[in-house]
C-alpha positions as CSV (number, residue, x, y, z in Angstrom):
1,X,91.3,98.4,112.4
2,X,94.6,100.4,112.8
3,X,93.6,101.2,116.4
4,X,93.7,97.5,117.2
5,X,97.1,97.1,115.6
6,X,98.5,100.0,117.6
7,X,97.4,98.4,120.8
8,X,99.2,95.1,119.9
9,X,102.2,96.7,118.2
10,X,104.5,97.0,121.3
11,X,104.1,93.2,121.9
12,X,104.8,92.0,118.4
13,X,108.3,90.5,118.5
14,X,110.9,90.3,115.8
15,X,110.1,86.6,115.4
16,X,106.4,87.5,114.9
17,X,107.4,89.9,112.2
18,X,109.5,87.2,110.5
19,X,106.5,84.9,110.5
20,X,104.2,87.7,109.1
21,X,106.8,88.4,106.4
22,X,107.0,84.7,105.5
23,X,103.2,84.5,105.1
24,X,103.3,87.7,103.0
25,X,105.9,86.2,100.7
26,X,104.1,82.9,100.5
27,X,100.8,84.6,99.5
28,X,102.4,85.6,96.2
29,X,102.0,81.9,95.2
30,X,99.4,80.5,97.6
31,X,95.9,81.4,98.7
32,X,96.8,79.7,102.0
33,X,100.6,79.4,102.7
34,X,101.5,75.8,103.8
35,X,102.9,75.3,107.2
36,X,106.0,73.6,105.8
37,X,106.7,76.6,103.6
38,X,106.7,78.8,106.7
39,X,109.1,76.5,108.5
40,X,111.6,76.8,105.6
41,X,111.2,80.6,105.4
42,X,111.3,81.5,109.1
43,X,113.8,78.7,110.2
44,X,111.7,78.3,113.4
45,X,111.2,74.7,114.5
46,X,107.7,73.1,114.1
47,X,106.7,73.2,117.7
48,X,107.7,76.9,118.3
49,X,106.2,78.0,115.0
50,X,102.9,76.3,115.7
51,X,102.8,78.1,119.1
52,X,103.7,81.5,117.7
53,X,101.1,81.1,114.9
54,X,98.5,80.3,117.5
55,X,99.3,83.6,119.2
56,X,99.1,85.6,116.0
57,X,95.8,84.0,115.2
58,X,94.5,85.0,118.6
59,X,95.6,88.5,118.0
60,X,93.8,88.6,114.7
61,X,96.9,89.2,112.7
62,X,96.7,85.9,110.9
63,X,94.0,83.6,109.6
64,X,94.3,79.8,109.4
65,X,92.7,76.8,107.6
66,X,93.0,73.0,107.8
67,X,91.4,72.2,104.5
68,X,92.6,71.0,102.1
69,X,95.8,71.4,104.0
70,X,97.2,73.4,107.0
71,X,97.7,76.9,105.7
72,X,97.9,80.5,106.8
73,X,97.3,84.0,105.3
74,X,97.5,87.5,106.6
75,X,94.6,89.3,108.0
76,X,94.5,93.1,107.2
77,X,95.7,93.8,110.7
78,X,98.8,91.7,110.1
79,X,99.6,93.6,106.9
80,X,99.0,96.9,108.6
81,X,101.5,95.8,111.3
82,X,104.2,95.0,108.7
83,X,103.8,98.4,106.9
84,X,103.8,100.4,110.2
85,X,106.9,98.5,111.4
86,X,108.8,99.3,108.2
87,X,107.8,103.0,108.3
88,X,108.8,103.4,111.9
89,X,112.2,101.7,111.3
90,X,112.8,104.1,108.4
91,X,111.9,107.2,110.5
92,X,108.9,108.1,108.3
93,X,106.5,108.0,111.2
94,X,107.0,107.9,114.9
95,X,103.3,107.9,115.9
96,X,99.9,107.3,114.5
97,X,96.8,109.1,115.6
98,X,93.1,109.3,114.8
99,X,91.4,108.1,111.7
100,X,90.5,111.2,109.7
101,X,89.1,109.7,106.6
102,X,87.7,106.4,105.3
103,X,86.4,105.2,102.0
104,X,85.7,101.9,100.1
105,X,89.3,101.6,99.1
106,X,91.4,103.3,101.8
107,X,91.6,104.6,105.3
108,X,93.5,107.7,106.3
109,X,95.2,108.4,109.7
110,X,96.9,111.4,111.0
111,X,100.5,110.7,112.1
112,X,103.7,112.2,113.4
113,X,107.2,112.2,112.0
114,X,110.4,113.1,113.9
115,X,111.8,116.6,112.7
116,X,114.7,116.7,110.3
117,X,116.7,118.7,112.9
118,X,116.9,117.6,116.5
119,X,115.8,121.0,117.8
120,X,112.5,121.0,115.8
121,X,109.1,119.8,116.7
122,X,107.6,116.6,115.4
123,X,105.9,117.1,112.0
124,X,102.3,116.2,111.2
125,X,101.9,113.7,108.4
126,X,99.1,111.8,106.7
127,X,99.2,108.0,106.4
128,X,97.0,106.4,103.8
129,X,96.4,102.7,104.0
130,X,95.0,101.2,100.7
131,X,92.2,98.6,101.1
132,X,91.6,97.6,97.4
133,X,90.3,94.1,97.1
134,X,89.1,93.7,100.7
135,X,85.5,93.5,99.8
136,X,85.5,92.0,96.3
137,X,88.5,90.8,94.5
138,X,86.5,90.3,91.2
139,X,85.2,93.9,91.2
140,X,88.7,95.3,91.8
141,X,90.2,93.1,89.1
142,X,87.5,94.1,86.6
143,X,87.8,97.9,87.3
144,X,91.6,98.1,87.5
145,X,93.5,97.9,84.2
146,X,96.8,96.9,85.9
147,X,95.2,93.8,87.4
148,X,93.1,92.3,84.5
149,X,95.9,90.0,83.2
150,X,96.9,88.7,86.6
151,X,95.8,85.1,87.1
152,X,96.6,85.0,90.8
153,X,96.2,87.9,93.1
154,X,95.1,88.5,96.7
155,X,93.7,91.6,98.4
156,X,97.3,92.1,99.6
157,X,98.5,92.3,96.0
158,X,95.7,94.6,94.9
159,X,96.2,97.0,97.8
160,X,100.0,97.0,97.5
161,X,99.9,97.5,93.7
162,X,97.4,100.4,94.1
163,X,99.6,102.1,96.8
164,X,102.7,101.6,94.7
165,X,101.0,103.2,91.6
166,X,99.9,106.1,93.7
167,X,103.2,106.7,95.4
168,X,105.1,106.4,92.0
169,X,102.9,109.0,90.3
170,X,102.8,111.5,93.1
171,X,106.6,111.3,93.4
172,X,106.9,112.0,89.7
173,X,104.4,114.8,89.6
174,X,105.6,116.6,92.8
175,X,106.3,119.6,93.0
176,X,105.3,120.5,89.4
177,X,101.7,119.7,90.2
178,X,99.9,121.0,93.3
179,X,99.7,117.9,95.4
180,X,100.7,117.1,99.0
181,X,104.4,116.3,99.3
182,X,105.1,112.5,99.2
183,X,107.3,111.3,102.1
184,X,107.5,107.5,102.0
185,X,105.6,104.4,100.9
186,X,105.7,100.8,102.1
187,X,103.4,97.9,101.0
188,X,99.9,99.3,101.0
189,X,100.7,102.5,103.0
190,X,101.7,106.0,101.8
191,X,103.1,108.8,104.0
192,X,102.6,112.3,102.8
193,X,102.3,115.9,104.0
194,X,98.7,116.9,104.9
195,X,96.7,118.6,102.2
196,X,96.2,122.3,102.7
197,X,92.8,123.7,103.3
198,X,89.4,122.0,103.1
199,X,87.8,119.6,100.6
200,X,86.0,121.4,97.8
201,X,82.6,119.8,98.6
202,X,82.7,121.1,102.2
203,X,83.3,124.8,101.6
204,X,81.4,127.7,100.2
205,X,83.8,129.7,98.0
206,X,83.6,133.5,97.7
207,X,85.2,133.4,94.3
208,X,84.2,130.1,92.6
209,X,85.2,131.3,89.1
210,X,88.8,131.8,90.3
211,X,89.0,128.4,92.0
212,X,87.4,126.6,89.0
213,X,90.0,128.1,86.7
214,X,92.8,127.0,89.1
215,X,91.5,123.5,89.1
216,X,91.3,123.4,85.3
217,X,94.8,124.7,85.0
218,X,96.1,121.9,87.3
219,X,94.2,119.4,85.1
220,X,96.0,120.8,82.1
221,X,99.4,120.7,83.7
222,X,98.7,117.1,84.8
223,X,97.8,116.2,81.2
224,X,100.9,118.0,79.9
225,X,102.8,115.7,82.2
226,X,101.3,112.7,80.4
227,X,98.8,111.9,83.1
228,X,95.0,111.9,83.5
229,X,93.7,111.7,87.1
230,X,90.7,109.6,86.0
231,X,88.8,109.9,89.3
232,X,88.6,113.7,89.8
233,X,85.7,115.2,91.7
234,X,84.8,117.6,94.5
235,X,85.8,114.9,96.9
236,X,89.5,114.8,96.1
237,X,90.3,118.5,95.5
238,X,91.4,120.7,98.5
239,X,91.0,124.4,98.3
240,X,92.9,127.0,100.4
241,X,93.6,130.8,100.2
242,X,96.7,130.1,98.2
243,X,95.2,127.7,95.6
244,X,94.2,124.1,95.2
245,X,95.7,120.6,95.8
246,X,94.6,117.3,94.2
247,X,94.7,114.0,96.0
248,X,93.9,110.3,95.4
249,X,95.9,109.1,92.4
250,X,95.7,105.2,92.2
251,X,93.4,105.2,89.2
252,X,95.4,107.5,87.0
253,X,96.0,106.7,83.3
254,X,98.1,108.2,80.5
255,X,96.8,109.8,77.3
256,X,97.6,106.6,75.4
257,X,94.9,104.7,77.4
258,X,92.1,103.5,75.1
259,X,89.5,105.4,77.2
260,X,91.7,108.5,77.9
261,X,89.4,111.0,76.2
262,X,86.3,109.6,78.1
263,X,88.1,109.7,81.4
264,X,89.5,113.2,81.0
265,X,86.1,114.5,79.9
266,X,84.6,112.8,83.0
267,X,87.1,114.6,85.2
268,X,86.2,117.9,83.7
269,X,82.5,117.2,83.8
270,X,82.6,116.2,87.5
271,X,84.1,119.5,88.5
272,X,81.9,121.5,86.2
273,X,78.8,119.8,87.5
274,X,79.8,120.6,91.1
275,X,80.3,124.3,90.3
276,X,77.1,124.5,88.4
277,X,75.0,122.8,91.1
278,X,76.6,124.8,94.0
279,X,77.3,128.2,92.4
280,X,75.2,128.1,89.2
281,X,78.5,128.5,87.3
282,X,78.0,127.2,83.7
283,X,81.1,126.0,81.8
284,X,81.5,124.5,78.3
285,X,83.1,121.0,78.8
286,X,84.0,120.8,75.1
287,X,85.9,124.1,75.2
288,X,87.6,123.1,78.4
289,X,88.6,119.8,77.0
290,X,90.1,121.5,73.9
291,X,92.0,123.9,76.1
292,X,93.5,121.1,78.3
293,X,94.6,118.9,75.4
294,X,96.1,121.9,73.5
295,X,99.5,121.0,74.9
296,X,99.5,117.6,73.1
297,X,102.6,118.4,71.0
298,X,104.5,119.2,74.2
299,X,103.5,116.2,76.4
300,X,106.4,115.0,78.4
301,X,107.5,111.4,78.1
């Protein structure tokens, strides 16, 4: 858990981070990184490296095996520590607070960032840690198109790739699309501004028709930017007095995807089903789909 990492963080030394980085690099090619490979990478002698690895194992930052050889790999806490360290060094965060959201594939914490000007107050940010692959590598590989042709991958690779995809797409879509402003990304972590308002499923809207139309217009703008969210529902749309914001982008696809129509229709249907169930608002999914794809000739590259 992030809370455990934060307790340990002040005592993690630069040599510890060098070892953690060495294991991270080695996990690109090994399920368990051989001890001798770590000696070469860290340039720490055998005796001191063995001692330091023992401390990292005790702190639950690293896991070890002796079969079929002596090898090491990162525990999620170790990977969290590497990402937090990089974000702190870059000034993207100066503190991490409470966990404010958790799902099967991510955990979200509130954080703080130093102000742009020295006279300002610290800014509130959101830090999302991806967790893809932690429970089942096979399921993640089967469900994620960007992983199906990868022969070797670990949960680190799955989580890092998902975070990278999400940060890349929100950086490209912002500010044209109504999403929280992206601030930074490192490894499996993304820093962004907090979403405005409340999640759609939590609120009772006074004007549901207006908000439904705003969501569909965002879906159309997203499509006209050559993107389909592909996981849209009442659980990743925020609503506020000024409008809506859409979050959670790692599963996005483009209109050239072989299942693009199916995924876009599912996005529309999910939102329509929520408004029908909660507000008895009936919408024609076929008509909405036609309206959204009507910008086909103008799709941006």
